[in-house]
Residue frames as a rotation matrix with the C-alpha (Angstrom) as fourth column:
MET 1
0.634 0.773 0.000 103.87
-0.769 0.631 0.107 153.30
0.083 -0.068 0.994 194.05
SER 2
-0.101 -0.653 0.751 105.41
-0.625 0.629 0.463 150.07
-0.774 -0.422 -0.472 195.32
THR 3
-0.799 -0.290 -0.527 106.17
-0.595 0.511 0.621 147.18
0.089 0.809 -0.581 192.98
VAL 4
-0.839 0.533 0.110 103.44
0.455 0.797 -0.397 145.06
-0.300 -0.283 -0.911 194.56
ALA 5
-0.029 0.837 -0.546 100.87
0.097 -0.541 -0.835 147.83
-0.995 -0.077 -0.066 194.07
ALA 6
-0.284 -0.144 -0.948 102.00
-0.872 -0.373 0.317 148.28
-0.399 0.917 -0.019 190.43
GLU 7
-0.977 -0.094 -0.190 101.69
-0.167 0.893 0.417 144.51
0.131 0.440 -0.889 189.80
GLN 8
-0.523 0.852 -0.002 98.18
0.555 0.339 -0.759 144.44
-0.647 -0.398 -0.651 191.38
THR 9
0.035 0.492 -0.870 97.14
-0.435 -0.776 -0.457 147.39
-0.900 0.394 0.187 189.14
GLN 10
-0.514 -0.334 -0.790 98.46
-0.852 0.091 0.516 145.56
-0.101 0.938 -0.332 186.11
ASP 11
-0.990 0.129 0.060 96.73
0.129 0.992 -0.011 142.28
-0.061 -0.003 -0.998 187.06
ARG 12
-0.365 0.922 -0.127 93.26
-0.181 -0.204 -0.962 143.87
-0.913 -0.328 0.241 187.17
THR 13
-0.439 0.355 0.825 90.82
0.858 0.438 0.268 142.91
-0.266 0.826 -0.497 184.41
VAL 14
-0.916 0.111 -0.386 89.66
-0.176 -0.975 0.136 145.83
-0.362 0.193 0.912 182.29
GLU 15
-0.101 0.991 -0.083 86.14
-0.415 -0.118 -0.902 146.53
-0.904 -0.056 0.423 181.20
SER 16
-0.988 -0.134 0.073 84.85
0.000 0.476 0.879 144.27
-0.153 0.869 -0.471 178.44
THR 17
-0.218 0.944 -0.249 81.57
-0.903 -0.291 -0.317 144.33
-0.371 0.155 0.915 176.48
GLY 18
0.247 0.257 -0.934 81.98
-0.768 0.639 -0.027 140.73
0.590 0.725 0.355 175.34
PRO 19
0.942 0.262 -0.211 82.64
-0.129 0.860 0.493 137.15
0.311 -0.437 0.844 176.42
VAL 20
0.328 -0.913 -0.243 86.46
0.868 0.393 -0.303 137.56
0.372 -0.111 0.922 176.75
SER 21
0.993 -0.068 -0.092 88.37
-0.010 -0.850 0.526 139.98
-0.114 -0.522 -0.846 179.02
LEU 22
0.245 -0.965 0.092 91.90
0.389 0.011 -0.921 141.27
0.888 0.262 0.379 179.06
THR 23
0.374 -0.265 -0.889 94.04
0.868 -0.237 0.436 142.22
-0.326 -0.935 0.142 182.03
ALA 24
0.881 -0.138 -0.452 95.45
-0.189 -0.979 -0.070 145.74
-0.433 0.147 -0.889 181.99
ARG 25
-0.101 -0.990 0.100 98.88
-0.315 0.127 0.940 144.20
-0.944 0.064 -0.325 181.23
ALA 26
-0.311 0.045 0.949 97.52
0.742 0.636 0.213 142.32
-0.594 0.770 -0.231 178.21
ALA 27
0.752 0.635 0.179 95.68
0.616 -0.580 -0.532 145.40
-0.234 0.510 -0.828 176.91
ASP 28
0.586 -0.628 -0.512 98.88
-0.432 -0.777 0.458 147.50
-0.685 -0.047 -0.727 177.24
GLU 29
-0.415 -0.793 0.447 100.89
-0.002 0.492 0.871 144.85
-0.910 0.360 -0.205 175.31
ILE 30
0.080 0.560 0.824 98.28
0.893 0.327 -0.309 144.68
-0.443 0.761 -0.474 172.59
ARG 31
0.934 0.223 -0.281 98.41
0.134 -0.944 -0.303 148.45
-0.332 0.245 -0.911 172.22
LYS 32
0.119 -0.969 -0.217 102.21
-0.461 -0.248 0.852 148.26
-0.879 -0.001 -0.476 171.98
ILE 33
-0.438 -0.202 0.876 102.00
0.520 0.738 0.430 145.60
-0.734 0.643 -0.218 169.24
MET 34
0.505 0.747 0.432 99.38
0.818 -0.256 -0.515 147.66
-0.275 0.613 -0.740 167.39
ALA 35
0.856 -0.224 -0.467 101.57
-0.230 -0.972 0.045 150.79
-0.464 0.069 -0.883 167.55
GLY 36
-0.068 -0.997 0.037 104.84
-0.471 0.065 0.880 148.96
-0.879 0.043 -0.474 166.66
LYS 37
-0.631 -0.131 0.765 103.55
0.494 0.691 0.527 146.89
-0.598 0.710 -0.371 163.75
ASN 38
-0.809 0.368 -0.459 101.83
-0.571 -0.676 0.466 148.10
-0.139 0.639 0.757 160.67
ILE 39
-0.560 0.719 0.411 98.41
0.435 0.678 -0.593 146.50
-0.705 -0.153 -0.693 161.29
PRO 40
-0.891 0.218 0.398 96.34
0.314 -0.338 0.887 147.14
0.328 0.916 0.233 158.12
ASP 41
-0.675 0.719 0.166 93.12
-0.734 -0.629 -0.256 149.14
-0.080 -0.294 0.952 158.33
GLY 42
0.255 0.868 -0.425 90.12
-0.808 0.433 0.399 146.98
0.530 0.242 0.813 159.10
TYR 43
-0.042 -0.335 -0.941 92.21
0.255 0.907 -0.334 144.46
0.966 -0.254 0.048 161.09
HIS 44
0.285 0.181 0.941 91.47
-0.846 -0.413 0.336 144.12
0.450 -0.892 0.035 164.79
LEU 45
-0.671 -0.526 0.523 92.33
-0.731 0.589 -0.345 141.68
-0.127 -0.614 -0.779 167.55
ARG 46
0.256 0.701 -0.666 90.93
-0.620 0.648 0.443 138.20
0.742 0.299 0.600 167.01
VAL 47
-0.562 -0.274 0.780 90.41
-0.783 0.481 -0.395 135.80
-0.267 -0.833 -0.485 169.92
GLY 48
0.386 0.755 -0.529 89.27
-0.862 0.500 0.084 132.23
0.328 0.424 0.844 169.26
ALA 49
-0.031 -0.351 0.936 89.79
-0.528 0.801 0.283 128.49
-0.848 -0.486 -0.210 169.59
LYS 50
0.309 0.132 -0.942 90.61
-0.900 0.360 -0.244 125.83
0.307 0.923 0.230 167.00
GLY 51
0.990 0.059 0.128 91.08
-0.089 0.964 0.249 122.06
-0.109 -0.258 0.960 167.07
GLY 52
0.407 -0.904 -0.131 94.63
0.173 0.217 -0.961 120.93
0.897 0.369 0.245 167.78
GLY 53
-0.029 -0.573 0.819 97.28
-0.850 -0.418 -0.322 121.12
0.527 -0.705 -0.474 170.44
CYS 54
-0.804 -0.415 -0.425 98.19
-0.178 0.851 -0.494 118.46
0.567 -0.321 -0.758 172.96
SER 55
-0.837 0.532 0.124 94.94
-0.033 0.177 -0.984 118.93
-0.545 -0.828 -0.131 174.92
GLY 56
-0.277 0.758 0.591 92.60
0.846 0.484 -0.224 118.97
-0.456 0.437 -0.775 171.93
MET 57
0.733 0.506 0.455 92.01
0.653 -0.710 -0.262 122.69
0.191 0.489 -0.851 171.31
SER 58
-0.435 -0.889 -0.142 94.38
0.900 -0.433 -0.048 125.68
-0.019 -0.149 0.989 170.84
TYR 59
0.326 0.499 -0.803 93.81
0.484 -0.818 -0.311 129.35
-0.812 -0.287 -0.508 171.47
ILE 60
0.050 -0.236 0.970 93.83
0.924 -0.357 -0.134 131.89
0.378 0.904 0.201 168.63
LEU 61
0.554 0.073 -0.829 95.12
0.431 -0.877 0.211 135.39
-0.712 -0.475 -0.518 169.31
GLY 62
-0.556 -0.719 0.416 96.17
0.756 -0.230 0.613 137.66
-0.345 0.655 0.672 166.44
PHE 63
-0.403 0.402 -0.822 94.98
-0.328 -0.902 -0.280 140.39
-0.854 0.156 0.495 164.13
ASP 64
-0.741 0.282 0.609 92.39
0.619 0.637 0.459 139.73
-0.259 0.717 -0.647 161.41
ARG 65
-0.801 0.595 0.063 89.46
-0.457 -0.675 0.579 141.16
0.387 0.435 0.813 159.42
LYS 66
-0.302 0.816 0.493 85.84
-0.681 0.178 -0.711 140.64
-0.667 -0.550 0.502 160.51
ARG 67
-0.985 0.018 -0.173 84.26
-0.099 0.761 0.641 137.42
0.143 0.648 -0.748 159.16
ASP 68
-0.364 0.928 -0.076 80.66
-0.262 -0.024 0.965 136.31
0.894 0.371 0.252 158.61
HIS 69
0.368 0.586 -0.722 80.15
0.462 0.558 0.689 134.52
0.807 -0.587 -0.065 161.98
ASP 70
-0.631 -0.742 -0.226 82.01
0.583 -0.262 -0.769 137.03
0.511 -0.617 0.598 164.07
ILE 71
0.744 0.616 -0.257 80.84
0.648 -0.572 0.503 139.09
0.163 -0.541 -0.825 166.98
GLU 72
-0.237 -0.807 0.541 82.66
0.422 -0.587 -0.691 142.31
0.875 0.065 0.480 167.68
PHE 73
0.809 0.450 -0.378 83.12
0.532 -0.289 0.796 143.74
0.249 -0.845 -0.474 171.13
GLN 74
0.390 -0.647 0.655 85.27
-0.277 -0.761 -0.587 146.23
0.878 0.048 -0.476 172.99
VAL 75
0.634 -0.287 -0.718 87.79
0.758 0.412 0.505 145.59
0.151 -0.865 0.479 175.68
ASP 76
0.262 -0.506 -0.822 89.27
0.498 -0.658 0.564 148.78
-0.827 -0.557 0.080 177.15
GLY 77
0.434 0.054 -0.899 88.88
-0.497 -0.818 -0.289 150.55
-0.751 0.573 -0.328 173.80
ILE 78
-0.748 -0.647 -0.150 90.34
-0.526 0.439 0.729 147.67
-0.405 0.624 -0.668 171.79
SER 79
0.290 0.838 -0.462 88.07
-0.954 0.215 -0.209 146.21
-0.075 0.501 0.862 169.08
VAL 80
-0.664 -0.477 0.575 87.97
-0.501 0.856 0.131 142.39
-0.555 -0.201 -0.807 169.31
PHE 81
0.076 0.640 -0.765 86.55
-0.921 0.340 0.193 139.86
0.383 0.689 0.615 166.84
MET 82
-0.726 -0.226 0.650 85.50
-0.479 0.844 -0.242 136.38
-0.493 -0.487 -0.721 167.89
ASP 83
-0.669 0.526 -0.524 83.62
-0.234 0.521 0.821 133.73
0.705 0.672 -0.226 165.95
LYS 84
-0.058 0.711 0.700 80.33
-0.966 -0.217 0.140 133.49
0.252 -0.668 0.700 167.87
ARG 85
0.690 0.291 -0.663 80.62
-0.250 0.955 0.159 129.66
0.679 0.056 0.732 167.70
HIS 86
-0.257 -0.891 -0.376 83.72
0.274 0.306 -0.912 129.87
0.927 -0.337 0.166 169.89
GLY 87
-0.149 0.278 0.949 81.78
-0.747 -0.660 0.076 131.47
0.648 -0.698 0.306 172.73
LEU 88
0.854 0.465 -0.234 80.89
-0.247 0.757 0.606 128.03
0.459 -0.459 0.761 174.10
TYR 89
0.469 -0.755 -0.457 84.58
0.754 0.613 -0.238 127.41
0.460 -0.233 0.857 174.73
LEU 90
-0.497 -0.808 0.316 85.81
0.611 -0.584 -0.534 130.93
0.617 -0.072 0.784 175.63
MET 91
0.435 0.725 0.533 82.94
0.077 -0.620 0.781 132.51
0.897 -0.299 -0.326 177.63
GLY 92
0.999 0.026 0.042 84.50
-0.035 -0.226 0.974 134.11
0.035 -0.974 -0.225 180.70
THR 93
0.426 -0.904 0.034 88.11
0.897 0.417 -0.145 133.71
0.117 0.092 0.989 179.57
THR 94
0.910 -0.253 -0.329 90.64
-0.154 -0.941 0.300 136.30
-0.386 -0.223 -0.895 180.62
VAL 95
0.593 -0.761 0.264 93.74
0.597 0.196 -0.778 136.94
0.540 0.619 0.571 178.50
ASP 96
0.856 -0.433 -0.283 96.81
0.012 -0.530 0.848 138.07
-0.517 -0.729 -0.449 180.46
TYR 97
0.661 -0.751 -0.008 100.39
-0.065 -0.047 -0.997 138.94
0.748 0.659 -0.080 179.45
LYS 98
0.879 -0.459 -0.128 103.29
0.269 0.256 0.928 137.60
-0.393 -0.851 0.349 181.49
ASP 99
0.660 -0.726 0.194 106.78
-0.185 -0.407 -0.894 139.11
0.728 0.555 -0.403 181.27
GLY 100
0.657 -0.386 0.647 108.80
-0.712 -0.035 0.702 137.25
-0.248 -0.922 -0.298 183.86
LEU 101
-0.390 -0.920 -0.042 111.53
-0.905 0.374 0.201 134.69
-0.170 0.116 -0.979 184.17
ASN 102
-0.633 0.185 0.752 109.17
-0.037 0.963 -0.268 131.71
-0.773 -0.198 -0.602 184.31
ALA 103
0.059 0.732 0.679 106.75
0.882 0.280 -0.379 132.82
-0.468 0.621 -0.629 181.67
ARG 104
-0.640 -0.175 -0.748 106.63
-0.147 -0.928 0.342 135.34
-0.754 0.329 0.568 178.84
GLY 105
-0.932 0.363 -0.009 103.76
0.028 0.095 0.995 135.94
0.362 0.927 -0.099 176.46
PHE 106
-0.277 0.926 0.256 99.97
-0.880 -0.352 0.318 135.87
0.385 -0.137 0.913 176.47
THR 107
-0.996 0.064 -0.056 98.20
0.083 0.880 -0.467 133.41
0.020 -0.470 -0.882 178.79
PHE 108
-0.314 0.950 -0.002 94.58
-0.437 -0.142 0.888 132.35
0.843 0.280 0.459 178.96
GLU 109
-0.941 0.184 0.284 92.58
-0.202 0.367 -0.908 131.77
-0.271 -0.912 -0.308 182.12
ASN 110
-0.521 0.745 -0.417 89.63
-0.556 0.075 0.828 129.78
0.648 0.663 0.375 180.88
PRO 111
-0.451 0.387 0.804 86.92
-0.788 0.251 -0.563 128.69
-0.420 -0.887 0.192 183.36
ASN 112
0.619 0.752 -0.227 85.52
-0.762 0.505 -0.405 126.25
-0.190 0.423 0.886 180.72
ALA 113
-0.015 -0.705 -0.709 88.74
-0.694 0.518 -0.500 124.25
0.720 0.485 -0.497 180.33
THR 114
0.918 0.358 0.169 88.56
-0.376 0.658 0.652 120.86
0.122 -0.662 0.739 181.90
ALA 115
0.537 -0.834 0.129 92.25
0.616 0.492 0.615 120.22
-0.576 -0.251 0.778 181.20
THR 116
0.890 -0.329 -0.314 95.19
-0.446 -0.769 -0.457 122.24
-0.091 0.547 -0.832 179.92
CYS 117
0.622 -0.763 -0.179 98.62
0.506 0.565 -0.652 121.42
0.598 0.315 0.737 178.63
GLY 118
0.251 -0.650 -0.717 101.78
0.938 -0.019 0.346 122.35
-0.239 -0.759 0.605 180.49
CYS 119
-0.762 -0.607 0.226 102.50
0.648 -0.718 0.255 125.39
0.008 0.341 0.940 178.33
GLY 120
-0.357 0.717 -0.599 98.93
0.291 -0.524 -0.801 126.75
-0.888 -0.460 -0.021 178.58
SER 121
-0.723 0.049 -0.689 98.43
-0.571 -0.604 0.556 127.11
-0.389 0.795 0.465 174.85
SER 122
-0.553 0.591 -0.587 95.93
-0.286 0.527 0.800 124.28
0.782 0.611 -0.123 174.49
PHE 123
-0.703 0.416 0.577 92.95
-0.621 0.036 -0.783 123.02
-0.347 -0.909 0.233 176.44
SER 124
-0.761 0.617 -0.203 89.97
0.329 0.636 0.698 120.68
0.559 0.464 -0.687 176.41
ALA 125
-0.735 0.572 0.365 86.45
-0.677 -0.651 -0.343 121.67
0.042 -0.499 0.865 177.37
């Protein structure tokens, strides 16, 4: 398979049962993190938003236990928690993972963002 074809395969968004999706590359990186770190039982991927950052809100991406206001959904076999109150800000968001010279780490493509900062870690809606 050519490099371009491999990149296109990795850029595809994988099946999600919830408001947030992952690209295949992001799902693979999350699985690597889960396998390489000792994530305690009952902890799953958390996606969210919180006040702060240069554009007004920052993204949350980490591992956590389920909380009272959470919804739980599956993305390519990965259990994801998100506070249902964050759905207003994150509905339709796709999380990607970049591993290049210009960018490295998780990125968020959020159709609800009216403005983002230069580094992409904060937004306003």
